[in-house]
A tleap script that builds the chain and sets N, CA, C and O, in Angstrom:
source leaprc.protein.ff14SB
mol = sequence {
  NMET GLU LEU ARG GLN LEU ARG TYR PHE VAL
  SER VAL VAL ALA GLN GLY SER MET GLY ARG
  ALA ALA LEU GLU LEU GLY VAL GLY THR SER
  ALA LEU SER GLN GLN ILE SER ARG LEU ASP
  CGLY
}
set mol.1.N position { 0.968 -1.074 0.167 }
set mol.1.CA position { -0.243 -0.044 -0.058 }
set mol.1.C position { 1.058 1.078 0.029 }
set mol.1.O position { 2.120 1.008 0.649 }
set mol.2.N position { 0.533 2.075 -0.815 }
set mol.2.CA position { 1.227 3.735 -0.872 }
set mol.2.C position { 0.223 4.822 -0.417 }
set mol.2.O position { -1.004 4.897 -0.489 }
set mol.3.N position { 1.292 5.729 0.134 }
set mol.3.CA position { 0.655 6.918 0.303 }
set mol.3.C position { -0.303 7.294 -0.578 }
set mol.3.O position { -1.499 7.426 -0.320 }
set mol.4.N position { 0.260 7.477 -1.678 }
set mol.4.CA position { -0.611 8.114 -2.875 }
set mol.4.C position { -2.092 7.072 -2.923 }
set mol.4.O position { -3.142 7.644 -3.217 }
set mol.5.N position { -2.116 6.132 -2.741 }
set mol.5.CA position { -3.226 5.436 -3.084 }
set mol.5.C position { -4.226 5.829 -1.855 }
set mol.5.O position { -5.432 5.942 -2.074 }
set mol.6.N position { -3.757 6.004 -0.739 }
set mol.6.CA position { -4.504 6.603 0.434 }
set mol.6.C position { -4.985 7.592 0.117 }
set mol.6.O position { -6.209 7.663 0.220 }
set mol.7.N position { -4.232 8.766 -0.402 }
set mol.7.CA position { -4.592 9.967 -0.486 }
set mol.7.C position { -5.846 10.142 -1.541 }
set mol.7.O position { -6.830 10.851 -1.328 }
set mol.8.N position { -5.597 9.305 -2.791 }
set mol.8.CA position { -6.462 9.263 -3.692 }
set mol.8.C position { -7.662 8.840 -3.067 }
set mol.8.O position { -8.641 9.585 -3.034 }
set mol.9.N position { -7.666 7.585 -2.515 }
set mol.9.CA position { -9.162 7.281 -1.465 }
set mol.9.C position { -9.620 8.353 -1.052 }
set mol.9.O position { -10.563 8.921 -1.603 }
set mol.10.N position { -9.039 8.775 -0.055 }
set mol.10.CA position { -9.407 10.138 0.646 }
set mol.10.C position { -10.178 11.048 -0.429 }
set mol.10.O position { -11.317 11.455 -0.201 }
set mol.11.N position { -9.486 11.343 -1.620 }
set mol.11.CA position { -10.203 12.442 -2.132 }
set mol.11.C position { -11.008 12.123 -2.625 }
set mol.11.O position { -11.926 12.941 -2.570 }
set mol.12.N position { -11.310 10.908 -3.380 }
set mol.12.CA position { -12.665 10.253 -3.586 }
set mol.12.C position { -13.889 10.617 -2.467 }
set mol.12.O position { -15.004 11.102 -2.662 }
set mol.13.N position { -13.503 10.366 -1.740 }
set mol.13.CA position { -14.630 10.278 -0.323 }
set mol.13.C position { -14.782 11.942 -0.014 }
set mol.13.O position { -15.848 12.415 0.381 }
set mol.14.N position { -13.555 12.771 -0.252 }
set mol.14.CA position { -13.969 14.220 0.223 }
set mol.14.C position { -14.738 14.518 -0.885 }
set mol.14.O position { -15.666 15.256 -0.553 }
set mol.15.N position { -14.740 14.241 -2.119 }
set mol.15.CA position { -15.241 14.941 -3.233 }
set mol.15.C position { -16.629 14.421 -3.719 }
set mol.15.O position { -17.437 15.069 -4.384 }
set mol.16.N position { -16.766 13.150 -3.277 }
set mol.16.CA position { -18.169 12.478 -3.498 }
set mol.16.C position { -18.317 11.696 -4.907 }
set mol.16.O position { -19.245 10.988 -5.298 }
set mol.17.N position { -17.118 12.045 -5.538 }
set mol.17.CA position { -17.250 11.211 -7.126 }
set mol.17.C position { -15.801 10.969 -7.833 }
set mol.17.O position { -15.085 11.966 -7.740 }
set mol.18.N position { -15.339 10.111 -8.369 }
set mol.18.CA position { -14.305 9.861 -9.005 }
set mol.18.C position { -13.837 10.761 -9.783 }
set mol.18.O position { -12.636 11.028 -9.829 }
set mol.19.N position { -15.037 11.533 -10.728 }
set mol.19.CA position { -14.456 12.604 -11.417 }
set mol.19.C position { -14.202 13.910 -10.980 }
set mol.19.O position { -13.657 14.671 -11.779 }
set mol.20.N position { -14.477 14.289 -9.929 }
set mol.20.CA position { -14.301 15.411 -9.209 }
set mol.20.C position { -12.986 15.352 -8.464 }
set mol.20.O position { -12.377 16.401 -8.253 }
set mol.21.N position { -12.492 14.136 -8.035 }
set mol.21.CA position { -11.469 13.713 -7.210 }
set mol.21.C position { -10.352 13.793 -8.662 }
set mol.21.O position { -9.333 14.484 -8.684 }
set mol.22.N position { -10.756 13.063 -9.613 }
set mol.22.CA position { -9.692 13.174 -10.475 }
set mol.22.C position { -9.235 14.612 -11.137 }
set mol.22.O position { -8.183 14.792 -11.749 }
set mol.23.N position { -10.224 15.565 -10.889 }
set mol.23.CA position { -10.050 16.833 -11.438 }
set mol.23.C position { -8.959 17.678 -10.452 }
set mol.23.O position { -7.976 18.373 -10.708 }
set mol.24.N position { -9.565 17.307 -9.317 }
set mol.24.CA position { -8.626 17.999 -8.246 }
set mol.24.C position { -7.219 17.365 -7.796 }
set mol.24.O position { -6.444 17.933 -7.026 }
set mol.25.N position { -7.052 16.424 -8.236 }
set mol.25.CA position { -5.839 15.545 -8.113 }
set mol.25.C position { -5.040 15.808 -9.175 }
set mol.25.O position { -3.838 15.612 -8.998 }
set mol.26.N position { -5.498 16.311 -10.535 }
set mol.26.CA position { -4.740 16.022 -11.533 }
set mol.26.C position { -4.435 15.144 -12.277 }
set mol.26.O position { -3.559 15.280 -13.131 }
set mol.27.N position { -5.335 13.706 -12.027 }
set mol.27.CA position { -4.862 12.569 -12.619 }
set mol.27.C position { -6.310 12.306 -13.422 }
set mol.27.O position { -7.310 13.000 -13.240 }
set mol.28.N position { -6.236 11.203 -14.319 }
set mol.28.CA position { -7.129 10.731 -15.126 }
set mol.28.C position { -8.305 9.696 -14.284 }
set mol.28.O position { -7.980 8.905 -13.398 }
set mol.29.N position { -9.170 9.823 -14.588 }
set mol.29.CA position { -10.410 8.804 -13.725 }
set mol.29.C position { -9.749 7.312 -14.085 }
set mol.29.O position { -9.972 6.467 -13.218 }
set mol.30.N position { -9.080 6.927 -15.069 }
set mol.30.CA position { -8.990 5.701 -14.932 }
set mol.30.C position { -7.549 5.309 -13.976 }
set mol.30.O position { -7.321 4.280 -13.341 }
set mol.31.N position { -6.709 6.532 -14.145 }
set mol.31.CA position { -5.347 6.295 -13.409 }
set mol.31.C position { -5.953 6.096 -11.950 }
set mol.31.O position { -5.626 5.154 -11.228 }
set mol.32.N position { -6.808 7.012 -11.613 }
set mol.32.CA position { -7.386 7.100 -10.451 }
set mol.32.C position { -8.276 5.735 -9.628 }
set mol.32.O position { -8.398 5.296 -8.484 }
set mol.33.N position { -8.670 5.490 -10.725 }
set mol.33.CA position { -9.748 3.998 -9.946 }
set mol.33.C position { -8.568 2.887 -10.430 }
set mol.33.O position { -8.897 1.770 -10.029 }
set mol.34.N position { -7.460 2.866 -11.074 }
set mol.34.CA position { -6.504 1.552 -10.802 }
set mol.34.C position { -5.568 2.022 -9.671 }
set mol.34.O position { -4.630 1.230 -9.577 }
set mol.35.N position { -5.506 2.803 -8.979 }
set mol.35.CA position { -4.772 3.176 -7.986 }
set mol.35.C position { -5.464 2.657 -6.536 }
set mol.35.O position { -4.946 2.042 -5.604 }
set mol.36.N position { -6.855 3.155 -6.721 }
set mol.36.CA position { -7.567 2.612 -5.589 }
set mol.36.C position { -7.849 1.501 -5.675 }
set mol.36.O position { -7.887 0.975 -4.563 }
set mol.37.N position { -8.130 0.696 -6.654 }
set mol.37.CA position { -8.256 -0.749 -6.636 }
set mol.37.C position { -7.211 -1.349 -6.322 }
set mol.37.O position { -7.256 -2.537 -6.006 }
set mol.38.N position { -6.109 -0.684 -6.343 }
set mol.38.CA position { -4.716 -1.572 -5.782 }
set mol.38.C position { -4.835 -1.710 -4.220 }
set mol.38.O position { -4.389 -2.706 -3.650 }
set mol.39.N position { -5.327 -0.885 -3.678 }
set mol.39.CA position { -5.756 -0.993 -2.250 }
set mol.39.C position { -6.286 -2.310 -1.524 }
set mol.39.O position { -6.043 -2.776 -0.410 }
set mol.40.N position { -7.073 -2.719 -2.534 }
set mol.40.CA position { -7.514 -4.107 -2.253 }
set mol.40.C position { -6.627 -5.242 -2.129 }
set mol.40.O position { -6.672 -6.073 -1.221 }
set mol.41.N position { -5.816 -5.224 -3.102 }
set mol.41.CA position { -4.862 -6.623 -3.221 }
set mol.41.C position { -3.420 -6.053 -2.911 }
set mol.41.O position { -2.446 -6.806 -2.909 }
savepdb mol mol.pdb
quit
C-alpha cells in the first residue's frame, strides 16, 4: 500500500465522485480507479 493510494481514496470520499477527485488531483479517472483498486490487493 502506498501513501498516494490512500490520498487518492480520501480525495474520492471527500469529493463524492471519482470525476471530481480526478480533477482535484490532476489525474485521469482511469489512473485514479487503478490506484484505488490496488488498495484491495
